[in-house]
C-alpha positions in Angstrom: -13.7 22.4 -13.3 -14.7 18.8 -13.7 -18.4 18.1 -13.5 -18.8 14.6 -12.2 -20.6 12.3 -9.7 -19.1 12.0 -6.3 -19.1 8.2 -6.7 -16.7 8.3 -9.6 -13.3 6.9 -8.6 -10.2 8.3 -10.2 -7.0 6.5 -9.2 -3.5 7.6 -10.1 -0.9 4.8 -9.8 2.7 5.8 -9.8 5.9 4.3 -8.7 9.5 3.2 -9.5 10.2 1.4 -12.7 10.1 -2.4 -11.9 8.2 -1.9 -8.6 4.9 -3.0 -10.1 2.9 -0.1 -11.4 1.8 -1.9 -14.6 0.9 -5.0 -12.5 -1.3 -2.8 -10.3 -3.0 -1.4 -13.3 -3.7 -4.8 -14.7 -5.2 -5.9 -11.4 -7.4 -2.9 -11.4 -8.4 -3.4 -15.0 -9.4 -7.0 -14.2 -11.8 -5.8 -11.6 -13.6 -3.3 -13.9 -11.5 -0.2 -13.9 -10.9 1.7 -17.2 -7.1 2.0 -17.2 -4.6 4.2 -19.1 -0.9 3.7 -18.5 1.9 6.2 -19.0 -0.3 9.2 -19.3 1.7 12.4 -19.5 1.3 14.2 -16.2 0.4 17.5 -18.0 -2.6 15.8 -19.5 -4.1 14.6 -16.2 -6.5 17.5 -15.6 -7.7 17.4 -19.2 -8.2 13.7 -19.0 -10.2 14.0 -15.8 -12.3 16.6 -17.5 -12.9 14.2 -20.4 -14.0 11.3 -18.3 -16.0 13.5 -16.0 -18.0 14.9 -18.9 -18.5 11.4 -20.4 -21.6 9.3 -19.5 -20.2 5.9 -20.4 -20.5 3.3 -17.5 -16.8 2.3 -17.8 -15.7 5.9 -16.9 -17.1 5.5 -13.3 -13.9 3.8 -12.2 -10.8 5.0 -13.9 -7.1 4.4 -13.1 -4.1 6.1 -14.8 -0.4 5.3 -14.6 2.1 8.1 -14.3 5.9 7.5 -14.2 9.1 9.5 -14.1 9.2 10.0 -17.9 7.6 13.5 -17.6 8.8 17.0 -17.3 10.0 17.6 -13.8 7.8 20.7 -13.5 4.7 18.6 -14.3 5.6 16.1 -11.6 6.1 18.9 -9.1 2.6 20.3 -9.9 0.9 16.9 -9.6 -0.1 17.3 -5.9 -1.8 20.6 -6.6 -3.6 19.1 -9.6 -4.9 16.4 -7.4 -6.3 18.9 -4.9 -8.1 20.6 -7.8 -9.6 17.3 -8.9 -10.7 16.5 -5.4 -12.4 19.9 -5.3 -14.3 18.9 -8.4 -15.9 16.0 -6.5 -13.9 13.2 -8.0 -13.0 10.4 -5.5 -9.3 10.8 -6.2 -6.7 8.4 -4.8 -2.9 8.4 -5.3 -1.2 5.1 -5.0 2.6 4.8 -5.0 4.4 1.5 -5.7 7.9 1.2 -4.2 10.6 -1.4 -3.7 14.2 -1.4 -2.4 17.0 -0.5 -4.7 18.4 -4.0 -4.5 15.1 -5.6 -5.4 14.8 -3.3 -8.4 18.3 -4.0 -9.6 17.7 -7.7 -9.3 14.4 -7.4 -11.3 16.1 -5.5 -14.1 18.9 -8.0 -14.2 16.5 -10.9 -14.3 14.4 -9.5 -17.1 17.3 -7.8 -18.9 15.1 -4.8 -19.4 16.6 -1.3 -19.7 15.7 1.3 -17.0 13.7 4.1 -18.8 16.0 6.7 -17.4 19.3 5.0 -18.0 21.6 5.8 -20.9 25.2 5.4 -21.7 26.2 7.9 -19.0 23.7 6.9 -16.3 24.1 3.5 -14.7 21.2 1.5 -13.3 21.7 2.4 -9.6 22.1 6.1 -10.5 19.0 5.9 -12.8 17.0 4.5 -9.8 18.3 7.3 -7.6 17.3 9.9 -10.2 13.9 8.4 -10.5 13.3 8.5 -6.8 14.2 12.2 -6.8 11.8 12.9 -9.7 8.9 11.0 -8.1 9.4 12.3 -4.6 6.6 14.9 -4.8 4.2 12.1 -5.7 5.6 9.6 -3.2 5.1 12.0 -0.2 1.6 12.9 -1.3 0.4 9.3 -1.8 -2.8 8.1 -0.1 -1.4 4.6 -0.1 2.2 3.3 -0.5 2.8 -0.4 -1.2 6.3 -1.8 -1.0 6.7 -4.8 -3.2 10.2 -5.8 -2.1 9.1 -8.9 -0.4 5.8 -9.5 -2.3 5.2 -12.2 -4.9 3.2 -11.0 -7.8 0.0 -12.9 -6.7 0.3 -11.4 -3.2 0.7 -7.9 -4.7 -2.3 -8.4 -7.0 -4.4 -9.6 -4.0 -3.4 -6.5 -2.0 -4.5 -4.2 -4.9 -7.9 -6.0 -5.1 -8.5 -6.2 -1.4 -7.3 -2.8 -0.4 -8.3 -0.7 -3.4 -11.1 -2.2 -5.4 -13.0 -3.4 -2.4 -12.8 -0.1 -0.6 -15.9 2.1 -0.8 -15.1 5.8 -1.6 -15.2 7.9 1.6 -14.3 5.0 3.9 -10.9 4.0 5.4 -9.4 0.7 4.6 -7.2 -0.8 7.3 -4.3 -3.2 6.8 -2.8 -5.0 9.8 0.6 -6.6 9.0 3.0 -8.7 10.9 6.8 -8.6 10.3 10.1 -9.6 11.8 12.6 -7.0 12.9 15.5 -9.3 11.8 14.3 -8.6 8.2 13.9 -4.9 8.6 11.1 -2.4 9.2 8.2 -2.3 6.7 8.6 1.1 4.9 5.0 1.5 4.1 3.6 1.4 7.7 1.8 4.3 9.3 2.0 2.8 12.9 4.7 0.3 14.0 4.2 -1.6 17.3 7.1 -3.6 18.8 5.9 -6.8 20.6 9.3 -8.4 21.3 8.8 -7.9 25.0 6.2 -10.8 25.0 7.1 -14.4 25.8 8.4 -16.0 22.7 6.9 -19.3 21.5 10.0 -19.8 19.4 11.8 -21.3 22.4 9.3 -24.1 22.7 10.6 -26.8 20.2 7.0 -28.0 19.6 5.9 -24.5 18.5 9.0 -23.3 16.6 7.9 -24.4 13.2 4.3 -23.2 13.6 3.0 -19.6 13.2 0.8 -17.3 15.1 -2.2 -18.6 13.2 -1.8 -22.2 14.5 -4.0 -23.2 17.4 -1.1 -24.4 19.6 0.7 -21.0 19.3 -2.6 -19.1 19.9 -3.3 -21.2 23.0 0.3 -20.5 24.3 -0.2 -16.7 23.9 -3.8 -16.6 25.1 -2.6 -18.1 28.4 0.1 -15.4 28.6 -1.2 -12.4 30.6 1.2 -10.0 28.8 -0.1 -11.0 25.4 -3.7 -10.5 26.4 -2.9 -7.1 27.9 -0.9 -6.0 24.8 -3.8 -7.0 22.6 -6.3 -5.0 24.7 -4.1 -1.9 24.9 -3.4 -1.9 21.1 -7.1 -2.3 20.3 -8.0 0.5 22.7 -5.4 2.8 21.2 -6.4 2.1 17.6 -10.1 2.3 18.4 -9.6 5.8 19.7 -7.3 7.1 16.9 -8.5 5.4 13.7 -11.7 7.5 13.6 -9.6 10.6 13.8 -7.7 9.6 10.7 -11.0 8.7 8.9 -12.3 12.1 9.9 -9.3 13.7 8.2 -10.3 12.0 5.0 -7.6 9.3 5.0 -8.4 6.4 2.7 -5.8 3.9 3.9 -4.0 3.1 7.2 -1.4 0.4 7.7 -0.7 -1.0 11.2 2.5 -3.0 11.5 3.1 -5.4 14.4 6.7 -6.6 14.8 8.5 -9.4 16.7 11.9 -10.9 16.2 11.2 -13.3 13.4 7.7 -12.3 12.4 6.2 -15.8 12.8 4.6 -16.1 16.2 3.8 -13.1 18.4 3.4 -10.5 15.7 1.2 -12.8 13.6 -1.0 -13.7 16.5 -1.6 -10.1 17.5 -2.1 -8.9 13.9 -4.8 -11.5 13.5 -6.4 -10.5 16.9 -6.5 -6.8 15.9 -7.7 -7.5 12.4 -10.5 -9.7 13.7 -11.6 -7.1 16.2 -11.9 -4.3 13.6 -13.2 -6.4 10.7 -16.7 -6.2 12.3 -16.5 -2.4 11.9 -14.7 -1.7 8.6 -12.8 -3.2 5.7 -9.6 -4.9 7.1 -6.9 -6.9 5.4 -4.4 -8.9 7.4 -1.0 -9.7 5.9 2.0 -11.5 7.2 5.3 -10.6 5.6 7.7 -13.1 7.2 5.5 -16.1 8.1 
């Protein structure tokens, strides 16, 4: 067992090669975390014991990176190891960094890096598929999943800082995101709400180039009874159910609001919802397509 203080944070960052695991660790390190990348999964419990027994200040916030270059048996056992660490009073969080296959292929092509699982007999797409298979036990157990397909590196680093380093252990961090259905569903959302039934500012030529954060669009939607009713209903629903997730020891919850293009209605409602809950908890608002 690991003897440690309940305030000590122990974050495991995993994910697909090229998705941004190392970038996430660098962002955590810049905010004061003691970071170790590419730790063998079989050493995780021993390393947690080591930092738990140490009294150095920089061991109070620790992050380790684990990837697919491990024995498959060790990766399969990782969720059980994390349960043991949580029982030892460490504030454990598992973060999984993902991206679409096409985004990963483009990144490897641009950097000309070799995928760690590829060899003469395994092409890049097959290596990515094998990596997904190996990391599936970690992916499904993650407290937070971040998809970096459409994120610039600065947006990604900002999410790491805002969602992870600013979150107090034992609290739930809420992200409210807007998106456009024409660009696909966000794969890392816990709740998805479709607001395409609302009147669309896109059809007003004076509003088309604006977003749901601009005053003219806000004024348009605030004078639309359906938008006001939708905002009230979503806030009421979330106010009822967010505490249930928090009581179940969830650390992160992502709410996605979608309209056709992801510029007007979804942005407006995401901002309204984020503003409401920001007075009660840590909230981050993001807009994928605006």
